C-alpha positions as CSV (number, residue, x, y, z in Angstrom):
1,M,-89.5,126.2,376.3
2,S,-89.4,129.7,377.7
3,T,-90.1,132.8,375.6
4,A,-86.5,134.0,376.2
5,K,-84.9,130.9,374.8
6,K,-87.2,131.0,371.7
7,S,-86.3,134.6,371.1
8,Q,-82.6,133.7,371.4
9,K,-82.9,130.9,368.8
10,V,-84.7,133.2,366.3
11,F,-82.0,135.8,366.8
12,Y,-79.2,133.2,366.0
13,F,-81.1,132.0,362.9
14,V,-81.6,135.5,361.5
15,T,-78.0,136.4,362.2
16,F,-76.8,133.2,360.4
17,I,-79.0,134.0,357.3
18,V,-77.6,137.6,357.2
19,L,-74.0,136.4,357.4
20,F,-74.5,133.7,354.8
21,A,-76.1,136.3,352.4
22,A,-73.2,138.7,353.0
23,A,-70.6,136.0,352.3
24,G,-72.4,135.1,349.1
25,W,-72.5,138.7,347.9
26,Y,-68.8,139.1,348.7
27,L,-67.8,136.1,346.7
28,M,-69.9,137.1,343.7
29,Q,-68.5,140.7,343.8
30,N,-65.0,139.4,344.1
31,R,-65.4,137.1,341.1
32,S,-66.9,139.9,339.0
33,D,-63.9,142.1,339.9
34,K,-61.4,139.4,338.9
35,K,-63.3,138.9,335.6
36,D,-63.1,142.6,334.9
37,K,-59.4,142.7,335.8
38,G,-58.8,139.6,333.7
39,D,-60.4,141.1,330.7
40,K,-58.1,144.1,331.0
41,I,-55.1,141.8,331.1
42,N,-56.2,139.3,328.4
43,P,-57.4,140.9,325.2
44,A,-60.0,139.2,323.0
45,K,-58.6,136.2,321.1
46,S,-59.7,137.5,317.7
47,S,-57.0,139.6,316.0
48,S,-57.5,143.4,316.0
49,R,-56.1,143.3,312.4
50,I,-59.3,141.5,311.2
51,Q,-62.3,143.6,310.2
52,V,-65.5,142.9,308.4
53,E,-66.8,145.6,306.0
54,D,-69.9,145.0,303.9
55,G,-69.6,141.2,304.5
56,M,-65.9,141.3,303.3
57,T,-63.2,140.1,305.6
58,I,-60.3,142.6,305.6
59,I,-56.9,142.3,307.1
60,E,-55.3,145.7,308.0
61,L,-51.6,145.9,308.5
62,S,-49.4,149.0,309.1
63,P,-46.4,149.5,306.8
64,Q,-44.1,148.5,309.7
65,E,-46.0,145.2,310.1
66,Q,-45.8,144.5,306.4
67,A,-42.1,145.1,306.4
68,N,-41.5,143.0,309.5
69,S,-43.5,140.1,308.0
70,G,-41.8,140.3,304.6
71,I,-45.0,141.1,302.8
72,T,-44.5,142.7,299.4
73,T,-47.0,143.7,296.7
74,I,-47.1,144.0,293.0
75,K,-49.2,146.0,290.6
76,L,-50.8,144.0,287.8
77,N,-50.4,145.2,284.2
78,Q,-52.8,144.5,281.3
79,T,-51.9,141.5,279.2
80,K,-53.6,139.9,276.2
81,H,-54.1,136.1,276.2
82,Q,-56.0,133.5,274.3
83,A,-58.0,130.8,276.1
84,L,-56.4,127.4,276.0
85,L,-58.1,124.1,275.2
86,T,-56.5,121.0,276.8
87,A,-56.0,118.0,274.6
88,Y,-53.9,114.8,274.8
89,G,-51.7,113.0,272.5
90,I,-48.4,111.1,272.0
91,V,-45.0,111.6,270.5
92,V,-45.0,109.5,267.3
93,S,-42.3,106.8,267.2
94,I,-40.0,107.4,264.3
95,Q,-40.3,103.7,263.5
96,D,-44.0,104.2,262.6
97,L,-43.1,106.9,260.1
98,A,-40.0,105.2,258.8
99,K,-41.9,102.0,258.1
100,D,-44.4,103.8,255.9
101,V,-41.6,105.7,254.2
102,Q,-39.7,102.4,253.5
103,S,-42.9,100.8,252.2
104,F,-43.6,103.6,249.8
105,E,-40.0,103.7,248.6
106,A,-40.1,100.0,248.1
107,G,-43.4,100.3,246.2
108,K,-41.8,103.0,243.9
109,A,-38.8,100.9,243.3
110,Q,-40.9,97.9,242.4
111,L,-43.0,99.9,240.0
112,A,-39.8,101.3,238.4
113,K,-38.4,97.8,238.1
114,S,-41.6,96.5,236.6
115,K,-41.7,99.3,234.1
116,E,-38.1,98.7,233.0
117,S,-38.8,95.0,232.5
118,L,-42.0,95.9,230.6
119,L,-40.0,98.2,228.3
120,I,-37.6,95.4,227.5
121,S,-40.2,92.7,227.0
122,Q,-42.3,95.1,224.9
123,N,-39.4,95.9,222.6
124,N,-38.6,92.2,222.3
125,F,-42.2,91.3,221.6
126,E,-42.5,94.0,218.9
127,R,-39.3,92.8,217.2
128,T,-40.2,89.2,217.4
129,K,-43.7,90.0,216.0
130,S,-42.2,91.8,213.1
131,L,-39.9,88.9,212.3
132,Y,-42.7,86.4,212.7
133,E,-44.8,88.2,210.2
134,K,-41.9,88.1,207.8
135,K,-41.6,84.3,208.4
136,L,-38.2,85.0,210.0
137,A,-39.1,83.9,213.5
138,S,-40.9,80.8,214.7
139,E,-44.3,80.8,216.2
140,Q,-42.9,79.5,219.5
141,D,-40.5,82.5,219.7
142,F,-43.4,84.9,219.0
143,Q,-45.6,83.3,221.7
144,S,-42.8,83.3,224.2
145,S,-42.1,87.0,223.7
146,Q,-45.8,87.8,223.8
147,A,-46.2,85.9,227.1
148,A,-43.2,87.8,228.6
149,F,-44.6,91.1,227.5
150,L,-48.1,90.4,229.0
151,S,-46.6,89.1,232.2
152,D,-44.5,92.3,232.7
153,K,-47.5,94.4,231.8
154,A,-49.5,92.7,234.6
155,D,-46.5,93.3,237.0
156,V,-46.6,97.0,236.2
157,Y,-50.3,97.1,236.8
158,S,-49.9,95.2,240.1
159,A,-47.0,97.5,241.2
160,Q,-49.1,100.6,240.3
161,S,-52.1,99.3,242.2
162,N,-49.9,98.5,245.2
163,L,-48.4,102.0,245.1
164,T,-51.8,103.6,244.9
165,S,-52.9,101.6,247.9
166,L,-49.9,102.6,249.8
167,R,-50.5,106.3,248.9
168,S,-54.1,106.0,250.1
169,S,-53.0,104.4,253.4
170,I,-50.3,106.9,254.0
171,L,-52.7,109.8,253.2
172,E,-55.3,108.5,255.5
173,Q,-52.8,108.0,258.4
174,W,-50.6,111.1,258.0
175,G,-52.8,113.7,256.3
176,D,-52.2,115.8,253.2
177,K,-49.0,117.8,254.0
178,L,-47.1,115.1,255.8
179,S,-48.0,112.6,253.2
180,Q,-46.7,114.9,250.5
181,W,-43.4,115.0,252.4
182,I,-43.3,111.2,252.3
183,F,-44.2,111.1,248.6
184,E,-41.5,113.7,247.7
185,G,-38.9,112.8,250.2
186,S,-38.7,116.5,251.3
187,A,-36.3,118.2,253.6
188,G,-39.0,118.3,256.3
189,L,-39.3,114.5,256.2
190,Q,-35.5,114.1,256.5
191,S,-35.5,116.4,259.6
192,L,-38.0,114.0,261.2
193,L,-36.1,110.9,260.2
194,S,-32.9,112.3,261.6
195,L,-34.7,113.3,264.8
196,D,-33.8,117.0,264.4
197,D,-37.6,117.5,264.7
198,I,-40.2,115.4,266.5
199,L,-43.7,114.6,265.4
200,I,-46.6,115.1,267.8
201,Q,-50.0,113.5,267.3
202,I,-52.9,115.2,269.1
203,S,-56.4,113.9,269.6
204,L,-59.1,116.6,269.7
205,P,-61.8,116.3,272.4
206,P,-65.0,114.8,271.0
207,D,-66.9,118.1,271.4
208,E,-64.3,120.1,269.5
209,M,-64.1,118.2,266.3
210,S,-65.1,121.2,264.2
211,M,-62.8,123.8,265.8
212,K,-60.5,125.9,263.8
213,I,-57.1,124.2,263.8
214,P,-54.5,126.4,265.6
215,V,-51.2,127.0,263.8
216,N,-49.1,126.9,267.0
217,I,-49.7,125.0,270.2
218,F,-47.8,124.2,273.3
219,V,-47.2,120.7,274.7
220,Q,-45.6,119.1,277.8
221,P,-45.2,115.6,279.1
222,A,-48.5,114.4,280.5
223,Y,-46.9,113.3,283.8
224,R,-45.8,116.9,284.6
225,T,-48.7,117.9,286.8
226,G,-49.1,120.0,290.0
227,R,-48.5,123.7,290.6
228,S,-44.7,123.8,290.4
229,S,-42.9,126.3,288.2
230,S,-41.9,123.5,285.8
231,E,-45.5,123.3,284.7
232,S,-44.9,126.6,282.7
233,K,-42.1,125.1,280.6
234,K,-44.0,124.1,277.6
235,I,-42.7,123.2,274.1
236,L,-43.9,125.2,271.1
237,C,-45.2,123.1,268.2
238,R,-46.4,124.1,264.7
239,F,-49.2,122.5,262.7
240,I,-48.2,120.3,259.8
241,S,-51.1,118.0,258.9
242,A,-54.6,116.7,259.9
243,G,-55.0,113.0,259.7
244,H,-57.9,111.5,257.9
245,L,-58.0,108.4,260.2
246,A,-59.8,108.8,263.6
247,N,-57.9,108.0,266.8
248,A,-58.6,104.3,267.5
249,Q,-58.9,104.8,271.2
250,F,-60.9,108.0,271.5
251,Q,-62.6,108.0,268.1
252,T,-61.7,111.6,267.5
253,K,-59.9,113.7,264.9
254,T,-56.1,113.6,264.9
255,L,-53.7,116.5,264.3
256,Y,-50.0,116.4,263.6
257,Y,-47.6,119.0,264.9
258,I,-43.8,119.3,264.8
259,A,-41.5,120.5,267.5
260,H,-37.9,121.4,266.8
261,G,-35.0,120.3,268.9
262,S,-37.1,118.8,271.7
263,S,-36.0,116.2,274.2
264,L,-39.4,114.4,274.1
265,S,-39.1,110.7,273.3
266,G,-41.1,108.6,271.0
267,G,-44.1,107.0,272.6
268,M,-44.3,109.6,275.4
269,N,-47.8,110.7,276.4
270,I,-48.2,114.5,276.2
271,K,-50.6,117.1,277.2
272,A,-51.4,119.8,274.6
273,F,-52.7,123.4,275.0
274,L,-54.6,124.7,272.0
275,P,-55.5,128.4,271.8
276,V,-59.2,128.9,271.0
277,G,-61.5,131.8,270.5
278,N,-60.4,135.5,270.6
279,E,-57.7,137.1,272.6
280,L,-58.8,138.3,276.0
281,N,-57.7,141.2,278.1
282,G,-56.6,140.4,281.6
283,V,-53.7,140.2,284.0
284,V,-51.1,137.6,285.0
285,V,-50.9,136.6,288.7
286,P,-47.5,135.3,289.8
287,Q,-47.4,131.8,291.1
288,E,-45.9,132.9,294.4
289,S,-49.0,135.1,295.0
290,V,-51.3,132.1,295.1
291,V,-52.4,130.3,298.3
292,W,-54.5,127.2,298.3
293,Y,-57.3,126.7,300.8
294,Q,-60.2,124.2,300.8
295,G,-59.3,123.1,297.3
296,S,-59.4,126.6,295.7
297,A,-56.7,129.1,294.7
298,W,-56.8,132.5,296.4
299,I,-54.8,135.8,296.3
300,Y,-54.9,138.8,298.5
301,V,-55.8,142.1,296.9
302,E,-54.9,145.5,298.5
303,I,-58.3,147.2,298.3
304,S,-56.8,150.4,300.0
305,P,-53.5,151.2,301.5
306,G,-52.7,148.6,304.2
307,K,-56.0,146.7,303.8
308,F,-56.1,143.3,302.1
309,S,-59.0,141.0,301.1
310,R,-58.9,137.4,299.9
311,V,-60.2,136.8,296.3
312,E,-60.6,133.4,294.6
313,I,-59.1,132.9,291.2
314,N,-59.1,130.3,288.4
315,T,-55.8,128.7,287.6
316,D,-56.8,126.9,284.4
317,N,-54.8,129.2,282.1
318,S,-51.1,129.0,283.0
319,F,-49.1,131.9,281.5
320,G,-45.3,132.0,281.9
321,D,-44.6,131.8,285.6
322,G,-48.1,132.6,286.7
323,F,-51.8,132.4,285.7
324,F,-53.8,134.5,283.3
325,I,-57.0,135.9,284.8
326,P,-59.4,137.7,282.4
327,T,-60.4,141.2,283.5
328,N,-63.3,141.1,286.0
329,S,-64.8,143.3,288.7
330,E,-62.4,142.2,291.4
331,L,-59.2,141.9,289.4
332,K,-58.3,144.3,286.6
333,P,-55.2,146.1,285.3
334,G,-53.8,148.4,288.0
335,A,-54.9,146.2,290.9
336,V,-52.3,145.7,293.6
337,I,-51.9,142.2,295.0
338,V,-49.6,140.5,297.6
339,K,-46.7,138.9,295.9
340,N,-44.8,137.5,298.9
341,G,-46.4,136.7,302.2
342,A,-49.9,135.6,301.1
343,Q,-49.7,132.5,303.3
344,L,-49.0,134.7,306.3
345,L,-52.2,136.7,305.6
346,L,-54.2,133.5,305.2
347,S,-52.9,132.3,308.6
348,E,-53.8,135.6,310.2
349,E,-57.3,135.5,308.7
350,L,-58.0,132.0,309.8
351,T,-56.7,132.4,313.4
352,P,-59.9,134.0,314.8
353,A,-62.0,131.2,313.3
354,Q,-59.8,128.6,314.9
355,S,-59.9,130.1,318.4
356,S,-63.4,131.5,318.5
357,G,-64.7,128.5,320.4
358,G,-62.4,129.2,323.4
359,G,-60.5,125.9,322.7
360,E,-63.4,123.7,323.7
361,G,-65.6,123.4,320.5
362,D,-64.8,121.5,317.3
363,N,-63.1,123.2,314.4
364,D,-65.4,122.1,311.6
């Protein structure tokens, strides 16, 4: 091969390399320009309303954005509230009470009848004895009157023993005050028998056997659960008596309360709320302010004008149409929280986390 031909091939090869490199540079530059332009057209997926300050996620909204979204706030006032202990019980069937009342009344009637018979037989015996001693009555008449007298005396003893046993049984079952109503036939007993009042039996939790018995409690049907507004409709009950007989199922102390004019039915299982300890200072969070996420209850607190942060709360203490929260570092009287629109804020807060993977990763 001649030197000219070799030089020509080298020239073509170098020219090809230069053109290929130039084409590659052009494509890379063009892609970079498109990316820059695309970034100017498509903003970052994470919302500009979301900020992180000192590890706290904050949502910032202008007054106009709040108004357009229907977000409203409420200022929390100081409230006093007593902690509530949850217990369970049952609405006592009136038949159970009436049965003991009837047994006691029958026992009293039997004793009265036996005493009356004894009085008659005793008078007859004493008269016959006097006549017998004067030889005016036969020995047979004397012995017959004596036997009748002793028999009636034994009946009185038996009736008294039976009534004493009934008293002890009633006292053990119903406690001091309620038993006294049964023994005396009081107006309070008549209100129960006529269903003007209902009787509630509460079983204290095993670890609260020595607690101070509250005068007033609230109850509601045990089936009424969940977070609906109906949960706050509780029935006020007043203490009447402490039973001396342990609950057969739970082996715990039983308390009796009375509710006036309630629609609860005999045999119905109920849930009771017993105030314990001292009154606490705190605030009441409306139910509509609460959002539920990952099994917990949350509210949004306005930490400064237009800036909202999510705070977890405890919903164990229901109070009216909301939840009582004892004063703490994050929630105290004067705090401003979102009343309406908390769910919108939660959605806004969670949006960046759901789209941060560019649509290709998992959402765990």
